[in-house]
C-alpha positions, 0 to 999 in steps of 0.5 A: 499499500505504501509503495502504491501511495509513493508511486501516485505521489511521484506522478503528482510531484512530477507535475508540480515540478514541471509547473514550478520549472516553467514558472522559474524559467519564465521569470528568468527569461523575462528578466533576460529579455528586459535586460536586453531592453525588449518590449515588456509584452514581447518579453513575457511572450517569449519567456512563457513560450520558450519555457513551455516548449523547453519543458515539453522537450525535456519530457520527451527527450530527457532520456536522449539528452542524458544518454548523450551527456553520459556517452552511453552505448547500447549493451550487446549480446557479445559484450554484455551477456551476463547483465542482459541475462540478469535483466531478463531474470528480473522481469518476472519478479519486478512485474514490469510489462516492458523490458528496459533498454540497457546501456553501458558507459565506459568508465572505471567507476562502478555505478548505475542509473535509470531514466526515461519518461515512463516504464514503456520508455525506460532505460537502465545504464550501467558503467563498465566498472560495474560489470567488471568489479561486481559479482553476479548477485551484486549485479542483480541487486543493482539492476533490481534497484534501478528496475525499482526506480522504473516501477516506482515512476522515479525515472520521470521525476529524476530525468525532468529535474536533471534536464531542467537543472542543467537548463537553469545552469545554462540560463545562469551563465547567459545572465552572467555574461549579459549582465556585465556586457549589455549596454546601459540603455534603459526604458521606463516600465510600470511597477508590474514589469519592475516586480516581474523583473525583480522576481526574475532576478531573484529566481536567477540568483537562487536557481542553482540552490533551488535546483540542488534542493529539488534534487535532494527532495527527489533523491534521498527518499526514493533511494531508500524506497528503491533499495526496499523494492529491489529486495522484494525482487531479488529476495536477497538483501546481502547482494545489494548490501555488498554491492553498495559497500563496493560502490562506496569504497571504490576510489574512482571518479565518474568522468561523465557525471555532472552536477545536473546528473549526480542525483540519478546514480545509485551512489553519488558519483562525486563521493570524495572532496578535494581532501579525500573525505566522504561527501555526505552532508546537508546538500548531498543528493543521496543518503549515506551508504551506512544509513542505506545498509542499516535500513536494508539489514532491518528488513524482516 
């Protein structure tokens, strides 16, 4: 019952996230247009149109964008037969009707993520390091975890947030450049336009922080839920526990990961800071591995 409630909550939350980002992007773009002295009516039309179109594009193409950024390739029977067999074996226990497509990222860090706008268009992506360093039952636990994200409808929310956070970062960069290089020409605007510009500026400054908070909100709880659901698929908590320990202790950094995509992975791809210390704090997108393992060990 709790799982079905979370699935419904994820669907509703996805709609709120999309609406929220439309609002934020509209205000940011409106301010950018006004910074270039465009007509107020024209500026709001451009901002609203572009934000809506970008959300639709993110919804339908988020998986393609993420795979391209991650430099992922389709898995093949010749090279990746073991992981394909694990995926086939979990299809029955997972209850998924459509088989996810499997992709591989050539990177030494063991990690994985799932993406796609719904279970019918789902993708599971693993690194070559995961295939090389994990045993069969550990790989099964990781794949089951990603299939849990698919069944729980985490993938839509995660993919949309990932693409839109990246888009906001781009807008912030555009603003920074335009703010310092635009001319001093100005126009008189009414108070309503001034308020919109002020709100847009505030959102522009706070956008990276808001994006981080949004990633945290959609990541931490869903990781615990996916771990629990994965055990229902495999009936073997030891496999996932062992996998999480190996992934957490691996020293390699994931080269293709970035701040927009870090929330998608089963473990944080940026596990250590410049001093070599574990990066688990208030702003972490993932719960600590110790907390996740303890939760798995408490499953009866």
